[in-house]
C-alpha positions as CSV (number, residue, x, y, z in Angstrom):
1,M,109.6,83.7,100.4
2,I,108.9,87.0,98.8
3,R,108.0,89.6,101.4
4,V,105.6,92.3,100.2
5,L,104.4,95.6,101.7
6,L,101.2,97.2,100.4
7,V,100.8,101.0,100.6
8,D,97.6,102.4,99.2
9,D,95.0,104.8,100.7
10,Q,92.2,102.7,99.2
11,R,91.5,99.9,101.6
12,L,89.4,98.0,99.1
13,L,92.3,97.9,96.6
14,R,94.7,96.8,99.3
15,S,92.3,94.0,100.3
16,G,92.1,92.8,96.7
17,F,95.8,92.8,96.2
18,R,96.3,91.0,99.6
19,A,93.7,88.4,98.8
20,L,95.6,87.5,95.6
21,L,99.0,87.5,97.3
22,D,97.9,85.4,100.3
23,L,96.9,82.6,98.0
24,E,100.5,82.1,96.8
25,D,102.8,79.8,98.8
26,D,105.9,81.8,97.9
27,I,104.6,85.3,98.8
28,E,103.9,86.8,102.2
29,V,102.3,90.2,102.8
30,V,104.2,91.6,105.8
31,G,102.2,94.8,106.2
32,E,99.7,97.3,104.9
33,A,99.7,101.1,105.1
34,G,97.2,103.8,104.1
35,D,99.7,106.5,103.4
36,G,103.3,107.1,102.5
37,L,104.5,108.1,105.9
38,E,103.3,104.8,107.5
39,G,104.5,102.9,104.5
40,V,108.1,104.1,105.0
41,A,107.9,103.3,108.7
42,L,106.7,99.8,107.9
43,A,109.4,99.3,105.3
44,R,112.0,100.1,107.9
45,E,110.3,97.7,110.4
46,H,109.8,94.7,108.1
47,L,112.4,95.2,105.3
48,P,110.2,93.8,102.5
49,D,111.5,92.6,99.2
50,I,108.8,94.6,97.4
51,A,107.0,97.7,98.4
52,L,103.9,98.2,96.2
53,I,103.1,101.9,96.6
54,D,100.2,104.0,95.2
55,I,101.6,107.0,93.4
56,Q,98.9,109.4,94.6
57,M,98.0,109.5,98.3
58,P,97.2,112.3,100.7
59,G,100.0,113.6,102.9
60,V,103.2,111.8,101.9
61,D,102.5,110.5,98.4
62,G,104.1,107.6,96.6
63,I,106.9,109.7,95.1
64,E,108.0,111.1,98.4
65,A,107.7,107.7,100.0
66,T,109.8,106.2,97.2
67,R,112.4,109.0,97.7
68,R,112.7,108.3,101.4
69,I,113.1,104.6,100.9
70,A,115.7,105.0,98.2
71,A,117.7,107.4,100.3
72,D,117.9,105.0,103.3
73,P,120.9,102.7,103.1
74,A,119.2,100.3,105.4
75,L,116.4,99.8,102.8
76,A,118.7,99.2,99.8
77,G,117.2,95.8,99.3
78,V,113.6,97.1,99.0
79,H,112.3,97.3,95.4
80,V,109.6,100.0,95.1
81,V,107.0,99.2,92.5
82,I,104.6,102.1,91.9
83,L,100.9,101.5,91.5
84,T,99.1,103.9,89.1
85,N,95.7,104.2,87.6
86,Y,96.9,105.5,84.4
87,G,99.8,103.4,83.3
88,F,101.8,106.5,82.3
89,D,101.8,110.2,83.3
90,E,104.1,112.9,84.5
91,Y,104.3,111.3,87.9
92,V,106.2,108.3,86.3
93,F,109.2,110.5,85.6
94,E,109.2,111.9,89.1
95,A,109.0,108.4,90.5
96,L,111.9,107.3,88.4
97,R,114.0,110.2,89.7
98,A,113.0,109.2,93.2
99,G,114.2,105.7,92.8
100,A,111.2,103.6,91.7
101,A,112.1,100.2,90.3
102,G,109.0,99.6,88.3
103,F,105.3,100.4,87.6
104,L,102.1,98.5,87.6
105,V,98.6,99.7,86.5
106,K,95.9,98.9,89.0
107,D,93.7,97.2,86.4
108,I,96.3,94.6,85.7
109,V,95.0,91.0,85.4
110,P,95.7,88.8,88.5
111,E,98.1,86.5,86.6
112,D,100.2,89.4,85.3
113,F,100.2,91.0,88.7
114,L,101.6,87.9,90.5
115,H,104.1,87.4,87.7
116,A,105.2,91.1,88.1
117,V,105.7,90.7,91.8
118,R,107.9,87.7,91.3
119,V,109.9,89.4,88.5
120,A,110.4,92.5,90.6
121,A,111.5,90.5,93.6
122,R,114.4,88.9,91.7
123,G,115.4,92.3,90.2
124,D,114.7,91.3,86.7
125,A,112.6,93.3,84.1
126,L,111.0,95.9,86.4
127,L,109.6,98.2,83.7
128,A,106.7,96.9,81.8
129,P,107.2,97.1,78.0
130,S,104.3,99.6,77.6
131,I,105.9,101.9,80.2
132,T,109.3,101.5,78.6
133,R,108.0,102.4,75.2
134,K,106.3,105.5,76.5
135,L,109.4,106.5,78.3
136,I,111.4,106.2,75.1
137,N,108.8,108.2,73.2
138,R,109.1,111.0,75.8
139,Y,112.8,111.1,75.1
140,V,112.1,111.7,71.4
141,D,110.3,114.9,72.2
142,Q,111.7,116.1,75.5
143,P,114.8,114.4,77.1
144,L,114.5,113.8,80.8
145,H,117.2,115.5,82.8
146,T,118.1,113.8,86.0
147,G,121.2,115.6,86.9
148,T,123.6,112.9,85.6
149,G,124.8,115.1,82.8
150,T,128.1,114.2,81.2
151,G,128.7,111.9,84.2
152,A,126.4,109.3,82.6
153,A,128.4,109.3,79.4
154,T,131.7,109.0,81.4
155,G,130.3,106.1,83.3
156,M,129.2,104.3,80.2
157,E,132.7,104.6,78.9
158,E,133.9,102.5,81.8
159,L,131.7,99.6,80.8
160,T,133.0,96.7,78.7
161,N,131.5,96.1,75.3
162,R,129.4,93.3,76.6
163,E,128.2,95.3,79.6
164,R,127.2,98.1,77.3
165,E,125.3,95.6,75.1
166,A,123.5,94.3,78.1
167,V,122.5,97.8,79.3
168,A,121.2,98.6,75.8
169,L,119.0,95.5,75.9
170,V,117.8,96.4,79.4
171,A,116.7,99.8,78.0
172,Q,114.6,97.9,75.5
173,G,112.7,96.3,78.4
174,L,114.1,92.8,78.0
175,S,114.4,90.3,80.8
176,N,117.6,88.5,81.8
177,D,116.5,85.4,79.9
178,Q,115.7,87.4,76.8
179,I,119.0,89.3,77.1
180,A,120.8,86.0,77.5
181,D,119.2,84.7,74.3
182,R,120.0,87.8,72.4
183,M,123.7,87.8,73.5
184,V,124.0,84.0,73.3
185,I,125.1,83.7,76.9
186,S,123.7,82.1,80.0
187,P,121.1,84.0,82.1
188,L,123.6,84.1,85.0
189,T,126.2,85.7,82.8
190,A,123.7,88.2,81.6
191,K,122.8,89.1,85.2
192,T,126.5,89.4,86.0
193,H,127.0,91.9,83.1
194,I,124.0,93.9,84.3
195,N,125.0,93.9,88.0
196,R,128.5,95.0,87.1
197,A,127.2,97.8,84.9
198,M,124.8,99.0,87.7
199,A,127.8,99.0,90.2
200,K,130.0,101.0,87.8
201,L,127.2,103.5,87.0
202,H,126.0,103.7,90.6
203,A,122.5,102.8,89.5
204,R,120.1,101.6,92.1
205,D,118.1,99.3,89.8
206,R,117.2,98.6,86.2
207,A,114.9,101.5,85.9
208,Q,117.8,103.9,86.5
209,L,119.8,101.9,83.9
210,V,117.1,102.7,81.3
211,V,117.3,106.4,82.1
212,L,121.1,106.4,82.0
213,A,121.2,104.5,78.7
214,Y,119.1,107.1,77.0
215,E,120.7,110.2,78.6
216,S,124.2,109.0,77.8
217,G,123.4,108.3,74.2
218,L,124.1,104.6,74.4
219,V,120.6,104.0,73.1
220,T,118.9,106.4,70.7
221,P,115.1,106.5,70.4
222,R,113.8,105.5,67.1
223,G,112.8,108.5,64.9
224,R,115.3,110.9,66.4
């Protein structure tokens, strides 16, 4: 059962998302919050698999809520998926720094929304291809500095060739199944390569792997 926490200051949107999720046999909404402070408290109380958090809320916003969840060792199993109206803006970078595992636009079609929740719950492709492409384009013009510096490159040097290959494919927004097809290995082996790379690089999730892959120079944006 996938346990989901909804955090959004717009009650109508929360109700709409909950209505969709409640129809699914494998998904359970464990709580709702109207602001980030309450959302963090409910995350600690219920330990959801997924916390769907609006990026812009009064008081404690989605970025700060994400930061608090990511910083709490007891919430290491909680994947924060940011909800945004715009698909991509400056807040996306701040959310990545804070520890967000993925992003969804609020006008997403129901089928894609449910699929995204399931994908996020298993820690697979947490960044939508559109978000990944825009993230890459941003690196072409203005590299994102997250404080990893040369440590990112040093960490990459510790990876095996297959682990580096898997990380590079993650940075392209591929799922485990797609990575397995590209590398001609099983999905389980692909996941193992990715998990080992995350452990060596001290990355919380795949979103951070994307950032590290570009900052370290493992992957170079097209056109640079």
